[in-house]
C-alpha positions as CSV (number, residue, x, y, z in Angstrom):
1,X,103.8,112.8,140.0
2,X,102.1,115.7,141.8
3,X,99.2,115.6,139.3
4,X,98.9,111.8,139.7
5,X,98.8,112.1,143.5
6,X,96.1,114.9,143.2
7,X,94.0,112.5,141.1
8,X,94.1,109.7,143.8
9,X,90.4,109.8,144.6
10,X,89.6,109.7,140.8
11,X,92.1,106.9,140.2
12,X,90.6,104.9,143.1
13,X,87.2,104.8,141.3
14,X,88.8,103.7,138.0
15,X,90.9,101.0,139.6
16,X,87.8,99.6,141.4
17,X,85.7,99.7,138.2
18,X,87.6,100.4,134.9
19,X,84.4,101.0,133.0
20,X,82.2,103.9,132.1
21,X,80.3,103.1,135.3
22,X,83.5,103.8,137.3
23,X,84.3,106.9,135.2
24,X,80.9,108.4,135.9
25,X,81.3,107.6,139.6
26,X,84.6,109.6,139.5
27,X,82.9,112.5,137.7
28,X,80.3,112.4,140.5
29,X,83.1,113.1,143.0
30,X,84.3,116.1,141.0
31,X,80.7,117.4,140.9
32,X,80.3,117.0,144.6
33,X,83.5,118.8,145.4
34,X,82.7,121.7,143.1
35,X,79.1,122.0,144.5
36,X,80.5,122.2,148.1
37,X,83.4,124.5,147.0
38,X,85.8,122.1,148.6
39,X,88.0,121.2,145.5
40,X,90.0,123.0,142.9
41,X,89.0,121.6,139.5
42,X,91.9,123.4,137.7
43,X,94.2,120.3,137.6
44,X,91.3,118.3,136.1
45,X,90.3,120.6,133.4
46,X,92.3,118.9,130.6
47,X,90.9,115.5,131.6
48,X,87.3,116.8,131.8
49,X,87.7,118.4,128.3
50,X,89.0,115.1,126.9
51,X,86.1,113.2,128.4
52,X,83.7,115.7,126.8
53,X,85.4,115.3,123.4
54,X,85.2,111.5,123.5
55,X,81.5,111.5,124.6
56,X,80.6,114.1,122.0
57,X,82.2,112.1,119.3
58,X,80.2,109.0,120.3
59,X,76.9,111.0,120.4
60,X,77.8,112.4,116.9
61,X,78.2,108.8,115.6
62,X,82.0,109.1,115.1
63,X,83.5,107.4,118.2
64,X,87.0,108.6,119.0
65,X,88.9,106.4,121.5
66,X,90.1,108.3,124.6
67,X,93.9,108.4,125.1
68,X,94.5,107.6,128.7
69,X,98.2,107.8,127.9
70,X,97.9,111.5,127.4
71,X,95.5,111.9,130.4
72,X,97.8,110.2,132.8
73,X,101.2,111.0,131.2
74,X,100.5,114.6,130.2
75,X,103.0,116.1,127.8
76,X,105.5,113.3,128.5
77,X,103.7,111.0,126.1
78,X,104.3,113.5,123.2
79,X,108.1,113.7,123.7
80,X,108.8,110.7,121.5
81,X,107.0,112.4,118.5
82,X,103.7,111.5,116.8
83,X,104.9,108.3,115.1
84,X,105.2,104.7,116.1
85,X,107.2,102.3,114.0
86,X,106.9,98.7,112.8
87,X,110.2,97.6,111.3
88,X,109.8,95.1,108.4
89,X,112.3,93.1,106.4
90,X,110.5,92.3,103.2
91,X,111.2,89.3,101.0
92,X,112.1,90.8,97.7
93,X,111.8,89.4,94.1
94,X,114.7,91.0,92.2
95,X,113.2,89.7,88.9
96,X,110.5,92.3,89.2
97,X,110.7,96.0,88.3
98,X,109.6,96.6,92.0
99,X,111.3,93.9,94.0
100,X,109.4,94.8,97.2
101,X,106.0,95.1,95.5
102,X,104.6,91.8,96.7
103,X,105.6,92.5,100.2
104,X,104.2,96.0,100.1
105,X,100.9,94.7,98.8
106,X,100.7,92.2,101.6
107,X,101.4,94.8,104.2
108,X,98.8,97.1,102.7
109,X,96.3,94.3,102.8
110,X,97.1,93.7,106.5
111,X,97.0,97.4,107.3
112,X,93.5,97.8,105.6
113,X,92.1,95.3,108.1
114,X,93.3,97.2,111.2
115,X,90.4,98.4,113.3
116,X,91.5,102.0,113.8
117,X,92.6,102.3,110.2
118,X,89.1,101.3,109.1
119,X,87.6,103.9,111.4
120,X,90.0,106.6,110.2
121,X,91.5,107.1,113.7
122,X,94.9,105.9,112.7
123,X,96.9,106.2,109.5
124,X,99.7,103.8,108.5
125,X,102.3,104.9,105.9
126,X,105.1,102.9,104.4
127,X,108.6,104.2,103.8
128,X,112.2,103.0,103.9
129,X,114.9,101.9,101.4
130,X,112.8,99.3,99.7
131,X,109.7,101.4,99.4
132,X,111.7,104.4,98.1
133,X,113.5,102.3,95.5
134,X,110.2,100.7,94.3
135,X,108.5,104.0,94.0
136,X,111.5,105.4,92.1
137,X,111.3,102.7,89.5
138,X,107.5,103.2,89.3
139,X,108.0,106.9,88.8
140,X,110.6,106.4,86.1
141,X,108.3,104.0,84.3
142,X,105.3,106.4,84.7
143,X,104.5,107.8,81.3
144,X,107.5,106.1,79.8
145,X,105.5,104.3,77.1
146,X,103.7,107.6,76.1
147,X,107.0,109.4,76.1
148,X,108.6,106.8,74.0
149,X,105.8,106.8,71.5
150,X,105.9,110.6,71.2
151,X,109.6,110.5,70.9
152,X,109.5,107.9,68.1
153,X,106.9,109.9,66.2
154,X,108.9,113.1,66.4
155,X,112.1,111.3,65.4
156,X,110.3,109.8,62.4
157,X,109.1,113.3,61.4
158,X,112.6,114.8,61.7
159,X,114.0,111.9,59.7
160,X,111.4,112.4,57.0
161,X,112.3,116.1,56.7
162,X,116.0,115.2,56.7
163,X,116.1,112.5,54.1
164,X,112.6,113.0,52.4
165,X,111.9,109.3,51.7
166,X,110.9,106.2,53.6
167,X,113.5,104.4,51.5
168,X,116.1,106.0,53.7
169,X,114.2,106.3,56.9
170,X,113.7,102.6,57.2
171,X,117.4,101.8,56.7
172,X,118.3,104.4,59.4
173,X,115.8,102.9,61.9
174,X,117.0,99.3,61.1
175,X,120.6,100.4,61.5
176,X,119.8,102.0,64.9
177,X,117.9,98.8,66.0
178,X,120.8,96.6,64.9
179,X,123.3,98.7,66.7
180,X,121.2,98.9,69.9
181,X,120.7,95.1,69.9
182,X,124.4,94.5,69.5
183,X,125.2,97.1,72.3
184,X,122.7,95.4,74.6
185,X,124.4,92.0,73.9
186,X,127.7,93.6,74.7
187,X,126.3,95.0,77.9
188,X,124.9,91.7,78.9
189,X,128.3,90.0,78.4
190,X,130.5,92.7,79.8
191,X,128.4,94.1,82.7
192,X,125.5,91.7,83.2
193,X,123.2,93.9,85.3
194,X,122.1,97.4,84.5
195,X,121.5,100.1,87.2
196,X,119.6,103.4,87.3
197,X,122.7,105.1,85.8
198,X,123.9,102.6,83.2
199,X,120.4,101.9,81.9
200,X,120.7,105.4,80.3
201,X,123.0,104.0,77.6
202,X,120.0,103.4,75.3
203,X,119.2,107.1,75.1
204,X,122.9,108.0,74.6
205,X,123.3,105.4,71.9
206,X,120.2,106.6,69.9
207,X,121.1,110.2,70.5
208,X,124.6,109.9,68.9
209,X,124.2,106.9,66.6
210,X,121.3,108.6,64.8
211,X,123.8,111.4,64.0
212,X,126.1,109.0,62.2
213,X,123.2,107.6,60.2
214,X,121.8,111.0,59.3
215,X,125.2,112.3,58.3
216,X,125.7,109.3,56.0
217,X,122.3,109.5,54.4
218,X,122.3,113.3,53.8
219,X,125.7,113.1,52.3
220,X,124.5,110.2,50.2
221,X,121.6,112.3,48.9
222,X,124.0,115.1,48.1
223,X,126.3,112.7,46.1
224,X,123.3,111.1,44.4
225,X,122.2,114.6,43.2
226,X,125.6,115.0,41.7
227,X,126.1,111.6,40.1
228,X,122.6,110.2,39.6
229,X,124.0,106.7,40.2
230,X,123.5,104.8,43.4
231,X,126.8,102.7,43.4
232,X,128.9,105.8,42.5
233,X,127.1,108.0,45.1
234,X,127.6,105.3,47.7
235,X,131.3,105.0,47.1
236,X,131.7,108.7,47.1
237,X,129.8,109.1,50.3
238,X,131.8,106.3,52.1
239,X,135.0,108.0,50.9
240,X,134.0,111.5,52.1
241,X,131.9,110.8,55.1
242,X,133.5,107.6,56.3
243,X,136.6,109.2,57.6
244,X,134.7,112.0,59.4
245,X,132.2,109.6,61.0
246,X,135.2,107.4,62.1
247,X,136.9,110.3,63.8
248,X,133.7,111.4,65.4
249,X,133.0,107.8,66.6
250,X,136.6,107.4,68.0
251,X,136.5,110.8,69.8
252,X,133.0,110.1,71.2
253,X,134.0,106.6,72.3
254,X,137.1,108.1,74.0
255,X,134.9,110.6,75.9
256,X,132.7,107.8,77.2
257,X,135.5,105.3,77.9
258,X,137.3,107.9,80.0
259,X,134.7,107.2,82.7
260,X,135.6,103.5,83.0
261,X,138.5,104.0,85.5
262,X,136.5,106.2,87.9
263,X,135.2,105.1,91.3
264,X,131.6,105.8,90.4
265,X,130.6,102.3,89.3
266,X,127.3,103.3,87.7
267,X,128.9,105.9,85.4
268,X,131.9,103.6,84.8
269,X,129.6,100.9,83.5
270,X,127.7,103.5,81.5
271,X,130.9,104.8,79.9
272,X,132.0,101.2,79.0
273,X,128.7,100.3,77.3
274,X,128.2,103.7,75.6
275,X,131.9,103.8,74.5
276,X,131.8,100.4,72.8
277,X,128.3,101.3,71.5
278,X,129.8,104.2,69.6
279,X,132.2,101.8,67.8
280,X,129.3,99.4,67.1
281,X,127.3,102.3,65.7
282,X,130.2,103.3,63.4
283,X,130.5,99.7,62.2
284,X,126.8,99.5,61.5
285,X,126.7,102.9,59.7
286,X,129.5,101.9,57.3
287,X,128.4,98.3,56.7
288,X,124.7,97.6,57.3
289,X,123.4,101.0,56.4
290,X,124.9,101.1,52.9
291,X,123.6,97.6,52.3
292,X,120.1,98.5,53.5
293,X,120.1,101.6,51.3
294,X,121.1,99.6,48.3
295,X,118.3,97.1,49.1
296,X,115.6,99.8,49.3
297,X,117.0,101.7,46.2
298,X,115.9,105.3,46.9
299,X,115.2,107.5,43.8
300,X,117.5,110.1,42.4
301,X,117.6,113.5,44.0
302,X,116.1,116.3,41.9
303,X,117.4,119.2,43.9
304,X,120.4,120.1,46.0
305,X,120.3,118.8,49.6
306,X,121.6,121.7,51.6
307,X,119.3,124.4,53.1
308,X,118.8,126.9,50.3
309,X,118.1,129.8,52.7
310,X,121.2,129.0,54.7
311,X,123.5,129.8,51.8
312,X,122.6,133.4,52.3
313,X,123.8,133.1,55.9
314,X,127.3,132.1,55.0
315,X,128.2,135.7,53.7
316,X,126.6,137.1,56.9
317,X,128.9,134.9,59.0
318,X,131.9,136.2,57.1
319,X,130.8,139.8,57.3
320,X,129.9,139.8,61.0
321,X,132.6,137.3,62.2
322,X,134.2,139.7,64.6
323,X,131.1,140.8,66.5
324,X,130.0,137.1,66.7
325,X,133.4,136.0,68.0
326,X,133.5,139.0,70.5
327,X,130.0,138.1,71.8
328,X,131.0,134.5,72.2
329,X,134.1,135.6,74.1
330,X,132.0,137.8,76.4
331,X,129.6,135.0,77.1
332,X,132.5,132.6,77.8
333,X,134.1,135.1,80.2
334,X,130.8,135.6,82.1
335,X,130.4,131.8,82.3
336,X,133.9,131.5,83.8
337,X,133.1,134.3,86.4
338,X,129.8,132.6,87.4
339,X,131.2,129.0,87.3
340,X,131.8,129.0,91.1
341,X,128.1,129.5,91.6
342,X,127.1,126.3,90.0
343,X,125.6,124.2,92.7
344,X,125.7,120.4,93.2
345,X,122.6,119.1,95.0
346,X,124.0,116.4,97.2
347,X,120.7,115.2,98.6
348,X,119.7,112.1,96.7
349,X,116.1,112.6,97.9
350,X,115.8,115.7,95.7
351,X,116.0,113.4,92.6
352,X,112.9,111.5,93.7
353,X,109.3,112.2,93.2
354,X,108.3,114.2,96.4
355,X,104.6,113.3,96.0
356,X,104.9,109.5,96.7
357,X,103.9,108.1,100.0
358,X,107.4,106.9,100.9
359,X,108.9,110.4,100.2
360,X,106.1,112.4,102.0
361,X,106.6,110.1,105.0
362,X,110.3,110.5,104.9
363,X,110.1,114.3,104.7
364,X,107.9,114.3,107.7
365,X,110.4,112.2,109.6
366,X,113.2,114.5,108.5
367,X,111.3,117.5,109.9
368,X,111.3,115.9,113.4
369,X,114.7,116.0,115.2
370,X,113.9,112.7,116.9
371,X,113.5,110.8,113.6
372,X,115.8,112.8,111.4
373,X,117.7,110.1,109.3
374,X,120.6,112.4,108.4
375,X,122.7,111.3,111.4
376,X,126.3,110.3,111.9
377,X,127.3,107.1,113.7
378,X,130.7,106.5,115.4
379,X,132.0,103.3,117.0
380,X,133.9,104.1,120.3
381,X,136.3,101.6,121.7
382,X,134.7,101.6,125.1
383,X,132.0,103.3,127.2
384,X,134.5,105.7,128.7
385,X,135.7,106.7,125.3
386,X,132.0,107.2,124.2
387,X,131.4,109.5,127.1
388,X,134.5,111.6,126.3
389,X,133.6,111.7,122.6
390,X,130.0,112.7,123.3
391,X,131.2,115.6,125.5
392,X,133.3,116.9,122.6
393,X,130.6,116.5,120.0
394,X,127.9,118.3,122.1
395,X,130.0,121.5,121.8
396,X,129.8,121.6,118.0
397,X,127.4,124.3,116.7
398,X,125.7,122.0,114.1
399,X,125.0,119.2,116.6
400,X,121.6,119.1,118.3
401,X,122.0,115.9,120.2
402,X,124.5,113.1,120.9
403,X,123.1,109.6,121.7
404,X,124.8,106.5,123.1
405,X,124.0,103.6,125.4
406,X,124.2,106.0,128.3
407,X,121.4,108.1,126.8
408,X,119.0,105.5,128.1
409,X,120.3,105.8,131.7
410,X,118.3,108.6,133.5
411,X,120.2,111.4,135.1
412,X,119.7,112.1,138.9
413,X,118.2,108.7,139.5
414,X,118.5,109.0,143.2
415,X,116.3,112.1,143.4
416,X,113.9,110.8,140.8
417,X,113.5,107.4,142.5
418,X,112.9,109.1,145.8
419,X,110.0,111.1,144.3
420,X,108.6,108.0,142.8
421,X,108.9,106.1,146.1
422,X,107.1,108.8,147.9
423,X,104.3,108.7,145.4
424,X,104.1,105.0,145.6
425,X,103.7,105.1,149.4
426,X,100.7,107.3,148.9
427,X,99.2,105.5,145.9
428,X,100.1,101.9,146.5
429,X,96.9,101.0,148.2
430,X,94.8,102.9,145.7
431,X,96.5,101.3,142.7
432,X,96.5,97.8,144.1
433,X,94.8,95.4,141.6
434,X,91.2,94.5,142.5
435,X,89.0,91.6,141.7
436,X,87.4,92.1,138.3
437,X,84.2,94.2,138.5
438,X,81.0,92.7,137.1
439,X,80.4,93.6,133.4
440,X,78.5,96.8,133.0
441,X,75.1,96.7,131.4
442,X,73.4,99.5,129.4
443,X,70.9,100.0,132.3
444,X,73.7,100.4,134.7
445,X,75.4,102.9,132.4
446,X,72.2,105.0,132.2
447,X,71.9,104.9,136.0
448,X,75.5,105.9,136.4
449,X,75.0,108.8,134.0
450,X,71.9,110.0,135.9
451,X,73.7,109.7,139.3
452,X,76.7,111.7,138.0
453,X,74.4,114.3,136.5
454,X,72.6,114.7,139.8
455,X,75.9,115.5,141.5
456,X,77.2,117.8,138.8
457,X,74.1,120.0,138.2
458,X,74.2,121.6,141.6
459,X,77.8,122.8,140.9
460,X,76.9,124.4,137.5
461,X,75.6,127.7,138.9
462,X,79.0,128.2,140.7
463,X,80.9,127.6,137.4
464,X,81.3,129.7,134.3
465,X,79.0,128.8,131.4
466,X,82.0,127.7,129.3
467,X,83.3,125.4,132.0
468,X,84.0,121.9,130.6
469,X,81.9,120.4,133.4
470,X,78.9,122.1,131.9
471,X,79.6,120.3,128.6
472,X,79.9,117.1,130.5
473,X,76.4,117.6,132.0
474,X,75.0,118.0,128.5
475,X,76.7,114.8,127.4
476,X,75.4,112.9,130.5
477,X,71.8,114.0,129.8
478,X,72.0,112.6,126.3
479,X,73.6,109.4,127.4
480,X,71.0,108.8,130.1
481,X,68.4,108.5,127.3
482,X,70.6,106.8,124.7
483,X,69.9,103.4,123.2
484,X,72.0,100.4,124.2
485,X,74.3,100.3,121.1
486,X,75.3,104.0,121.7
487,X,76.0,103.3,125.4
488,X,78.2,100.3,124.5
489,X,80.1,102.4,122.0
490,X,80.6,105.1,124.6
491,X,81.9,102.6,127.1
492,X,84.4,101.2,124.5
493,X,85.5,104.7,123.5
494,X,86.1,106.0,127.0
495,X,87.6,102.9,128.7
496,X,89.1,100.7,126.0
497,X,92.8,101.6,126.9
498,X,92.2,102.4,130.6
499,X,93.2,98.9,132.0
500,X,96.5,98.9,130.0
501,X,97.4,102.4,131.2
502,X,96.6,101.6,134.8
503,X,99.0,98.7,134.5
504,X,101.7,101.0,133.0
505,X,101.2,103.4,136.0
506,X,101.7,100.6,138.4
507,X,104.9,99.7,136.6
508,X,106.1,103.3,136.8
509,X,105.4,103.5,140.5
510,X,107.6,100.4,141.0
511,X,110.6,101.8,139.1
512,X,114.1,100.6,140.1
513,X,117.5,102.0,139.3
514,X,118.5,101.6,135.7
515,X,122.0,100.4,134.8
516,X,123.4,99.4,131.4
517,X,123.1,95.7,132.3
518,X,119.3,96.1,133.0
519,X,118.5,97.6,129.5
520,X,116.5,95.3,127.2
521,X,118.6,93.0,125.0
522,X,117.0,94.2,121.8
523,X,117.9,97.8,122.7
524,X,121.4,97.0,123.8
525,X,122.2,95.2,120.5
526,X,121.6,98.5,118.7
527,X,124.2,100.4,120.8
528,X,126.8,98.0,122.2
529,X,128.8,95.2,120.6
530,X,129.8,92.0,122.5
531,X,133.5,93.1,122.2
532,X,132.7,96.3,124.2
533,X,132.6,98.8,121.4
534,X,129.8,101.4,121.8
535,X,127.8,103.2,119.1
536,X,127.6,107.0,119.3
537,X,125.0,108.7,117.2
538,X,125.1,112.4,116.4
539,X,121.9,114.3,115.4
540,X,122.2,117.6,113.5
541,X,120.4,120.8,114.0
542,X,118.1,122.2,111.3
543,X,121.2,123.3,109.4
544,X,121.4,119.8,107.9
545,X,118.3,120.4,105.8
546,X,120.4,122.3,103.3
547,X,123.3,120.9,101.2
548,X,125.8,123.4,102.6
549,X,124.6,122.8,106.2
550,X,124.9,119.0,105.8
551,X,128.4,119.5,104.5
552,X,129.3,121.7,107.5
553,X,127.8,119.2,109.9
554,X,129.8,116.3,108.4
555,X,133.0,118.3,108.3
556,X,132.7,119.4,112.0
557,X,132.0,115.9,113.3
558,X,134.6,114.1,111.2
559,X,137.3,116.5,112.5
560,X,136.5,115.2,115.9
561,X,135.9,111.6,114.8
562,X,137.6,110.8,111.4
563,X,136.2,107.3,111.3
564,X,132.6,108.4,111.5
565,X,130.0,106.8,109.2
566,X,126.2,106.9,108.8
567,X,123.8,108.4,106.3
568,X,125.1,112.0,106.4
569,X,128.7,110.9,105.9
570,X,127.7,108.5,103.1
571,X,125.9,111.2,101.3
572,X,128.9,113.5,101.4
573,X,131.3,110.7,100.5
574,X,129.1,109.8,97.5
575,X,129.0,113.4,96.4
576,X,132.7,113.7,96.6
577,X,133.1,110.4,94.7
578,X,130.8,111.4,91.9
579,X,132.2,114.9,91.5
580,X,135.7,113.6,91.6
581,X,134.8,110.9,89.1
582,X,133.4,113.4,86.6
583,X,136.3,115.8,87.1
584,X,139.0,113.2,86.4
585,X,136.9,111.6,83.6
586,X,136.3,115.0,82.0
587,X,140.1,115.8,82.0
588,X,140.9,112.3,80.8
589,X,138.2,112.5,78.1
590,X,139.5,115.8,76.8
591,X,143.1,114.5,76.7
592,X,142.0,111.3,74.9
593,X,139.9,113.2,72.4
594,X,142.8,115.6,71.8
595,X,145.2,112.7,71.1
596,X,142.7,111.0,68.7
597,X,142.2,114.3,66.9
598,X,146.0,114.9,66.7
599,X,146.5,111.4,65.2
600,X,143.6,111.6,62.8
601,X,143.6,115.2,61.8
602,X,147.4,115.6,62.0
603,X,147.3,119.3,62.5
604,X,147.3,121.0,65.9
605,X,145.3,123.9,64.5
606,X,142.5,121.6,63.4
607,X,142.4,120.0,66.9
608,X,142.0,123.5,68.4
609,X,139.2,124.3,65.9
610,X,137.3,121.2,67.1
611,X,137.9,121.7,70.8
612,X,137.2,125.4,71.0
613,X,133.5,125.1,70.1
614,X,133.3,122.2,72.5
615,X,134.7,124.4,75.3
616,X,132.3,127.2,74.4
617,X,129.2,125.0,74.4
618,X,130.3,123.6,77.8
619,X,130.7,127.1,79.2
620,X,127.3,128.2,77.8
621,X,125.6,125.2,79.3
622,X,127.2,126.1,82.7
623,X,126.0,129.7,82.3
624,X,122.4,128.7,81.6
625,X,122.4,126.2,84.5
626,X,123.6,128.9,86.9
627,X,121.1,131.5,85.7
628,X,118.0,129.2,85.7
629,X,119.2,127.9,88.3
630,X,119.5,124.2,87.4
631,X,121.9,122.6,90.0
632,X,123.7,119.4,89.1
633,X,122.6,116.3,91.0
634,X,123.1,112.6,91.0
635,X,121.0,112.1,87.9
636,X,121.6,115.0,85.5
637,X,125.3,114.9,85.8
638,X,125.2,112.0,83.4
639,X,124.4,114.6,80.7
640,X,128.0,115.8,80.7
641,X,129.6,112.9,78.8
642,X,126.9,113.2,76.1
643,X,127.8,116.9,75.7
644,X,131.3,115.8,74.8
645,X,130.1,113.2,72.4
646,X,127.6,115.3,70.5
647,X,129.8,118.4,70.5
648,X,132.8,116.6,69.1
649,X,130.8,115.0,66.3
650,X,129.3,118.2,65.1
651,X,132.6,120.1,65.2
652,X,134.6,117.4,63.4
653,X,132.3,117.5,60.4
654,X,132.6,121.2,59.8
655,X,136.3,121.4,60.4
656,X,137.1,118.4,58.1
657,X,134.9,119.9,55.4
658,X,136.7,123.2,55.8
659,X,140.0,121.5,55.4
660,X,138.7,119.8,52.3
661,X,138.0,123.2,50.7
662,X,134.3,123.7,51.6
663,X,133.7,127.4,52.4
664,X,129.9,127.4,52.8
665,X,129.4,125.5,56.0
666,X,125.8,126.6,56.7
667,X,124.6,125.9,53.1
668,X,126.2,122.5,53.0
669,X,124.6,119.1,53.3
670,X,126.6,118.7,56.5
671,X,124.7,121.6,58.2
672,X,121.4,120.0,57.2
673,X,122.5,116.7,58.7
674,X,123.6,118.4,61.9
675,X,120.3,120.4,62.3
676,X,118.1,117.3,61.9
677,X,120.5,115.2,63.9
678,X,120.1,117.7,66.7
679,X,116.3,117.8,66.4
680,X,116.2,114.0,66.4
681,X,118.5,113.8,69.5
682,X,116.5,116.6,71.2
683,X,113.3,114.6,70.7
684,X,114.8,111.7,72.5
685,X,116.0,114.0,75.3
686,X,112.6,115.8,75.5
687,X,110.9,112.6,76.5
688,X,113.2,112.5,79.5
689,X,112.6,116.2,80.4
690,X,108.8,115.5,80.7
691,X,109.3,112.5,83.0
692,X,107.4,112.4,86.3
693,X,110.8,111.5,88.0
694,X,112.5,114.7,89.0
695,X,116.0,113.3,88.5
696,X,115.2,112.0,85.0
697,X,113.4,115.3,84.2
698,X,116.4,117.4,85.3
699,X,118.7,115.1,83.2
700,X,116.5,115.7,80.2
701,X,116.4,119.4,80.8
702,X,120.2,119.6,81.1
703,X,120.6,117.5,77.9
704,X,118.4,119.8,76.0
705,X,120.3,122.8,77.2
706,X,123.6,121.3,76.4
707,X,122.3,120.2,72.9
708,X,121.1,123.8,72.2
709,X,124.4,125.3,73.3
710,X,126.3,122.7,71.1
711,X,124.1,123.6,68.2
712,X,124.8,127.3,68.7
713,X,128.5,126.7,68.9
714,X,128.4,124.6,65.7
715,X,126.1,126.8,63.6
716,X,127.2,130.3,64.8
717,X,130.6,130.1,66.4
718,X,132.3,127.7,64.1
719,X,131.3,129.5,60.8
720,X,132.5,132.8,62.2
721,X,135.7,131.2,63.5
722,X,136.4,129.5,60.1
723,X,135.6,132.7,58.2
724,X,138.0,134.6,60.4
725,X,140.8,132.1,59.7
726,X,140.0,132.1,56.0
727,X,140.3,135.9,56.0
728,X,143.6,135.9,57.8
729,X,145.0,133.4,55.4
730,X,145.8,130.7,57.9
731,X,144.3,127.8,56.0
732,X,146.7,125.7,54.1
């Protein structure tokens, strides 16, 4: 207010003539005062510098509109942050991959026509739930076709190396296609709509179902080499491999179905679809695949199917079984020690592409305390309760600000209104609206520039060479000789927003006491319900930018207000739901798998032999995730059920072969099938790891890590374990 009162003579000129002509007349007053040594120009220096910047931009051909809001409001205009918001409720088409795409395109078309967007003086960015969701689907789809093609090519190569003939590759691919189609039909009937989590069933199905098919075909090749007769080899393969694949399918299905009762609906649906899909895959492997092989009639096998070089590794596994088991035990112990360091990234934004427009915009908003979306909302029963609650919340160390309906009621209104009334007494006559001045012409602008220059030049010798008024003199000389279009551009740049700001200043000078009943209805609706309940919003400090800090913020606030909600509480509640769902599902899956193994294998020792490598592979996956580090998040946690499925399958094959009397696990056809099954599955996962979507990429990376650990447990730990049991005479 003091600065506004000091500018009274200046304002008088602008009120009388809100054009470049009136502005130059006001600059003349400054020049006269400086020449006579009668005025202190210090309060006007920011304004003079702003005038020079605007005029210089016009003379340079890049007109920059002058902000009178900053000139007359000073730093107050910047307290609300650098952003202005337009809230839009788009009409969405949920039949499209990007439901808000049409609305976003329409908004971008409208934005592109805005004057200041065209000139580059303003930038409009789109964010929000719809934009984030659309960009996420677009990111997931980005490169998906190329990744799928590359994955199919690699899978075909591994199948070729595994079974050596297209007469077996085509039946395998047809079996996978049939199983996937039947699983999709089941998903359509049982679930209806897929989400970002359950849509992953396709990768899970192919990754495990291909193992069943490869196991059957490699075993068939082995039997065909022994019998040289297709029907005989087929019957022998079904008799030997059928039971093993059935046990693997039941155990894998149980692992997936254990997620159905959990509260995390996305994973529950994924577990249902993938679990039933495993049973469908088994049925297709034991019915359609043999029929397809018979139809394509592959030739006899001239050589043994197992890896010839691997037969030399079986004696090494026997000889070095103790060091191998000791090393695995040490790794397991280290993993158990480091297990508490495994982090869960509870920020759902970290699974999104950070380079999209919506994400960059949201990150900028998060960095500003005023627009930080990680807030907590509480409904108080009354305004009195809201005041008491706010007082308690403000004392918490993680709380930066507490807002309610009372936040819009100024403090110390009596003193502030008195100051405004005093200023209005002085400025009322000056600010009183006048009759509209005659439109300014280019000739009048030149004359006004020359007049102002004549008043400023005598003051220049008394001012430093770097004084902004000297720069103004240079601008005025140029404008006094400028062509008409340039002068019109200067008038628009300097005074376009002046009339509106003068009106705002008049409104400010006529301020009245603010009460809750005088607040605008659209504002009141956001903070007070008709039944008297009041919304209280809690804004965190910078601590909320980390997962641990956000957790602490939510814990502190909910201790004071247990019924709190809002984005911060939702994130933590979602995290707890997901972690709890996977914890209970993992326990349930292990119990279900153990029961199935007990029923089918009938020997507790065999059950332990199957589960021990599974536990080791899980611990090794955890160890690598901690060391990288690769924290769990809302996307890659889906890899955990697949670890159970693949691990159980591989282990069952070796253990059942061992019980059947096979003492060369690494040189067997089963080992060949497991290796190429892992390579085939890894190719499918690799396409996920290279995704542009960070969440999908982290899921692919964790899947590859878990697959590698499972392969290590199956090809290194199990042979050493079985060799140790054979040596100790425990087999029966």
